[in-house]
C-alpha positions in Angstrom: 46.5 141.4 203.4 44.4 144.5 204.1 43.1 146.4 201.0 45.1 149.5 200.1 42.1 151.7 201.1 42.0 150.4 204.6 42.8 152.6 207.6 46.0 150.7 208.1 47.5 151.8 204.8 46.0 155.3 205.0 47.9 155.7 208.3 51.1 154.3 206.8 50.7 156.7 203.8 50.1 159.6 206.1 53.2 158.8 208.2 55.2 158.4 204.9 54.1 161.8 203.7 54.7 163.5 207.0 58.2 161.8 207.3 59.0 162.8 203.7 58.0 166.4 204.4 60.1 166.5 207.6 63.1 164.9 205.8 62.8 167.4 202.9 62.6 170.4 205.3 65.6 169.2 207.3 67.5 168.4 204.2 66.9 171.9 202.8 67.9 173.5 206.0 71.1 171.5 206.3 71.9 172.1 202.6 71.4 175.8 202.9 73.3 176.1 206.1 76.3 174.0 204.8 76.3 176.0 201.5 76.3 179.3 203.3 79.1 178.1 205.6 81.2 177.0 202.6 80.6 180.4 200.9 81.5 182.2 204.1 84.8 180.2 204.5 85.5 180.8 200.8 85.1 184.5 201.2 87.4 184.5 204.2 90.0 182.6 202.3 89.8 184.9 199.3 90.0 188.0 201.4 93.0 186.6 203.4 94.8 185.7 200.1 94.0 189.2 198.8 95.2 191.1 201.9 98.4 188.9 202.5 99.4 189.1 198.9 99.0 185.3 198.6 97.7 184.8 195.1 94.9 182.4 194.7 95.9 181.7 191.1 98.8 182.8 189.0 96.6 184.9 186.8 93.0 185.5 187.8 92.4 187.2 184.5 90.2 190.3 183.9 87.6 191.1 186.6 84.1 190.0 185.9 81.7 192.9 185.4 79.6 191.9 188.4 82.7 192.0 190.7 84.0 195.3 189.2 80.6 196.9 189.9 80.9 196.0 193.6 84.3 197.7 194.2 83.7 201.1 195.8 86.3 203.6 197.2 90.0 203.1 196.7 91.5 200.6 199.1 88.1 198.9 199.7 87.6 195.3 198.6 84.7 193.2 197.4 83.9 189.5 197.0 81.9 187.6 194.5 80.9 184.0 194.1 81.4 183.0 190.4 79.1 180.1 189.6 78.8 180.8 185.9 80.2 177.3 185.4 78.3 175.2 187.9 80.9 172.5 187.9 83.9 174.9 188.4 82.9 177.6 190.9 85.2 180.4 192.1 85.3 182.8 195.0 86.7 186.2 193.9 88.1 189.0 196.1 89.4 192.2 194.6 90.4 195.8 195.2 90.8 198.5 192.6 94.4 197.3 191.8 94.5 193.6 192.7 92.3 190.5 192.5 92.4 186.8 193.5 90.1 183.9 193.0 89.8 180.7 195.1 88.7 177.4 193.7 85.4 176.4 195.4 85.1 173.0 193.6 86.0 171.0 196.6 83.5 172.7 198.8 80.8 172.2 196.1 81.7 168.5 195.9 81.4 168.3 199.7 77.9 169.9 199.6 76.8 167.5 196.9 78.1 164.5 198.8 76.2 165.8 201.9 73.0 166.1 199.8 73.4 162.5 198.6 73.9 161.3 202.2 70.8 163.2 203.3 68.7 161.6 200.5 70.0 158.1 201.3 69.4 158.5 205.0 65.9 159.9 204.4 65.1 156.9 202.2 66.4 154.6 204.8 64.4 156.2 207.5 61.3 156.1 205.4 61.9 152.4 204.6 62.0 151.7 208.3 59.3 154.1 209.5 56.6 153.2 207.0 56.5 149.4 207.8 56.6 150.2 211.5 53.7 152.6 211.1 51.8 149.9 209.2 52.4 147.5 212.0 51.5 150.0 214.6 48.3 150.8 212.8 47.3 147.1 212.6 46.2 146.9 216.2 43.5 149.6 215.9 42.6 148.4 212.5 42.1 144.9 213.8 39.9 146.2 216.6 37.8 148.2 214.0 37.4 145.1 211.9 36.2 143.2 214.9 33.6 145.9 215.6 32.6 145.8 211.9 32.2 142.0 212.0 30.1 142.2 215.1 27.9 144.9 213.5 27.4 142.7 210.5 26.5 139.7 212.6 23.9 141.8 214.5 22.5 143.0 211.2 22.2 139.4 210.1 20.2 138.6 213.2 22.8 137.3 215.6 21.8 139.5 218.5 24.1 137.6 220.9 27.2 138.9 219.1 29.4 141.3 221.1 32.7 143.1 220.4 34.2 142.4 223.8 35.7 145.9 223.7 37.3 145.7 227.1 38.6 148.7 229.0 40.1 151.8 227.4 39.3 155.4 226.8 40.0 155.7 223.1 37.4 156.3 220.3 37.5 152.7 219.1 36.5 151.4 222.5 33.7 153.9 222.5 32.4 152.7 219.2 32.7 149.1 220.3 30.8 149.8 223.5 28.1 151.6 221.5 27.7 148.6 219.1 27.4 146.3 222.2 24.8 148.6 223.7 22.9 148.7 220.5 23.0 144.9 220.2 21.8 144.5 223.8 18.9 147.0 223.2 17.9 145.3 220.0 18.0 141.9 221.7 15.8 143.1 224.6 13.3 144.7 222.3 13.1 141.6 220.1 12.6 139.4 223.2 9.8 141.7 224.3 8.2 141.5 220.8 8.6 137.7 220.8 7.1 137.3 224.3 4.2 139.6 223.3 3.5 137.5 220.1 3.6 134.3 222.1 1.4 135.7 224.9 -1.2 137.1 222.4 -1.3 133.7 220.5 -1.8 131.8 223.8 -4.4 134.2 225.1 -6.3 134.0 221.8 -6.3 130.2 221.7 -9.0 129.7 224.4 -11.6 132.1 223.1 -10.8 131.0 219.5 -11.6 127.4 220.4 -14.9 128.7 221.8 -15.6 130.5 218.5 -14.8 127.4 216.5 -17.2 125.4 218.6 -19.9 128.0 218.4 -19.5 128.4 214.6 -20.1 124.7 214.2 -23.4 124.9 216.2 -24.8 127.7 213.9 -27.6 126.8 211.5 -26.5 126.3 207.9 -26.6 129.3 205.7 -24.6 131.9 203.8 -23.9 133.9 207.0 -22.8 130.8 208.8 -20.4 129.9 206.0 -18.9 133.4 206.1 -18.5 133.2 209.9 -16.9 129.8 209.7 -14.5 131.0 207.0 -13.4 134.0 209.0 -13.0 131.8 212.1 -10.9 129.4 210.1 -8.6 132.3 208.9 -8.2 133.5 212.5 -7.4 129.9 213.6 -4.7 129.6 211.0 -3.3 133.0 212.1 -3.1 132.0 215.8 -1.5 128.7 214.9 1.1 130.5 212.8 1.8 132.9 215.7 2.3 130.0 218.0 4.6 128.3 215.6 6.7 131.5 215.2 6.9 131.9 219.0 8.3 128.3 219.2 10.8 129.0 216.5 11.9 132.3 218.2 12.3 130.5 221.5 14.7 128.0 219.8 12.8 125.1 221.3 12.5 123.2 218.0 14.8 120.4 216.9 14.9 118.3 213.7 14.1 114.6 213.5 16.1 113.6 210.4 15.4 110.6 208.2 16.0 109.7 204.6 13.5 111.4 202.4 13.0 110.6 198.6 12.5 114.2 197.5 10.8 113.6 194.2 7.8 111.6 195.6 7.8 113.7 198.8 7.4 117.0 196.7 4.5 115.5 194.7 2.7 114.4 197.9 3.2 117.7 199.6 1.8 119.7 196.6 -1.1 117.3 196.5 -1.9 117.8 200.2 -2.1 121.6 199.6 -4.9 121.1 197.2 -3.3 123.6 194.8 -2.2 123.1 191.2 1.5 123.0 190.7 3.7 121.3 188.0 6.3 119.1 189.8 9.5 118.3 187.8 12.0 115.8 189.3 15.5 115.3 187.9 16.8 111.8 188.8 16.0 110.1 192.1 17.2 112.6 194.7 17.3 111.6 198.4 18.1 113.8 201.4 18.4 113.3 205.1 16.1 115.8 206.7 13.0 116.3 208.9 10.0 115.5 206.6 7.4 117.2 208.7 9.3 120.5 208.7 10.3 120.2 205.1 6.6 119.6 204.3 5.8 122.8 206.1 8.4 124.8 204.2 7.3 123.5 200.8 3.6 123.9 201.5 4.1 127.5 202.6 6.1 128.3 199.5 3.4 126.8 197.2 0.6 128.5 199.1 2.5 131.8 198.9 3.1 131.4 195.2 -0.6 131.0 194.6 -1.7 133.6 197.0 0.7 136.4 196.0 1.8 135.3 192.5 0.2 133.9 189.4 -0.2 130.5 187.8 1.4 128.4 186.6 3.3 127.4 189.7 6.3 125.2 189.1 8.1 122.9 191.6 11.5 121.6 190.5 13.5 119.0 192.4 17.2 118.5 191.4 19.7 116.8 193.7 19.0 118.3 197.2 17.6 121.6 195.9 13.9 122.3 195.6 12.8 125.4 193.6 9.3 126.9 193.7 8.5 129.5 191.0 5.3 131.4 190.1 4.6 133.8 187.2 3.4 136.8 189.1 5.0 140.2 189.7 7.9 138.7 191.7 9.2 139.4 195.2 9.4 143.1 196.3 12.9 144.6 196.6 12.6 144.9 200.4 12.1 141.2 200.8 15.1 140.4 198.5 17.2 142.8 200.5 16.1 142.0 204.0 14.5 138.6 203.8 10.9 137.8 204.9 9.5 139.9 207.7 6.5 139.0 209.8 3.3 141.1 209.3 4.7 142.5 206.1 4.0 141.2 202.7 5.9 143.9 200.8 4.6 145.3 197.5 0.8 145.7 197.2 0.8 143.8 193.8 1.8 140.7 195.7 -1.6 140.6 197.4 -2.6 141.0 201.0 -1.7 138.8 204.0 0.1 138.7 207.3 3.6 137.9 205.9 3.9 134.9 208.2 4.2 132.1 205.6 7.7 132.9 204.3 8.8 133.8 207.9 7.8 130.4 209.1 9.4 128.7 206.1 12.7 130.6 206.8 12.5 129.6 210.5 11.8 125.9 209.8 14.7 126.0 207.3 17.1 127.1 210.0 15.9 124.3 212.2 16.7 121.6 209.7 19.9 123.2 208.6 18.6 124.2 205.1 19.2 127.4 203.3 16.3 129.2 201.6 16.8 132.0 199.1 14.5 134.4 197.3 15.0 135.9 193.9 13.1 137.1 190.8 13.3 135.2 187.5 14.6 137.4 184.6 11.5 136.3 182.6 9.2 137.3 185.5 7.9 135.6 188.6 9.2 134.9 192.1 11.6 132.1 192.7 12.1 130.5 196.2 15.0 128.0 196.5 15.5 125.5 199.3 18.9 123.9 199.5 19.2 121.0 201.9 22.5 120.2 203.4 
């Protein structure tokens, strides 16, 4: 059922209002025309009765003042519709010496019956037109919902999504075609960016290996240690770029085995060489790719130390692994849009290339896990990995 604010019900409401206005206008015109015709016939009957000496009543009684004021020269006559009692109306005709009045109650009842029939017919037409208008509006409404779903899928990263607008010259087709064009342009630009990242990483790999070898041949000293450290950082960056390019290409697949998550999390934290408190509830086991899960968890722990503050806590419960630090928390842009490469967000989270969380999110997609980012109410960033 579409919400009442949807375009479908707005169109139905507009049709209902328009139909009601038309029915009211027609009803008023018919009522006025019928009433004037009844009054005209009543006048003719009263004048005929007056001129042919056919009394309308045995004793019309004294002339009303409004009628007496209308009588002009001797021999002339005047008519007057007496509706002082709305339920018993009369039509008067009088000269200076004679007067008659004709009962108009039957005509009034006919007009009222006609009004009731108009109202019932209008309600019946509205009862038929409004559902038909809602049904007729469902087709464009459905097309608009399909366009909206496609736009949301594109915003979520599915650049293969298309509306399949088809042919047509209406505005909805134009909007759908514009969304498809936008998705195609974004897809092409992203592919160019991904190819550029992969090409840069591959081109850097060969000279980087030369740098690594040359750094190892330098004599020991403070300058040599600095060079080796910077070369190591560059090597990690290139390896990360290569890993991202493989994830972007969709060439990665998971090799799943049973993994005891408690012991696995402790070993992974130990391999990072960083301090973290590991808490395990029960004896959880998951079927997943241990190499990729190790990469995810290690990146989250390193990110917590690099951009957050100690203590770093790793909690394992069922098939969920949570990593929390006690730093300033994730920036709002990351919470809203997810991790973005080459962007770390807020300056208080430290400096870096923003690749660790991007790789973690990419590896999570490969193994079919869901990774979420949030800030703890008591402070600190919280990353949660939910294994299927």
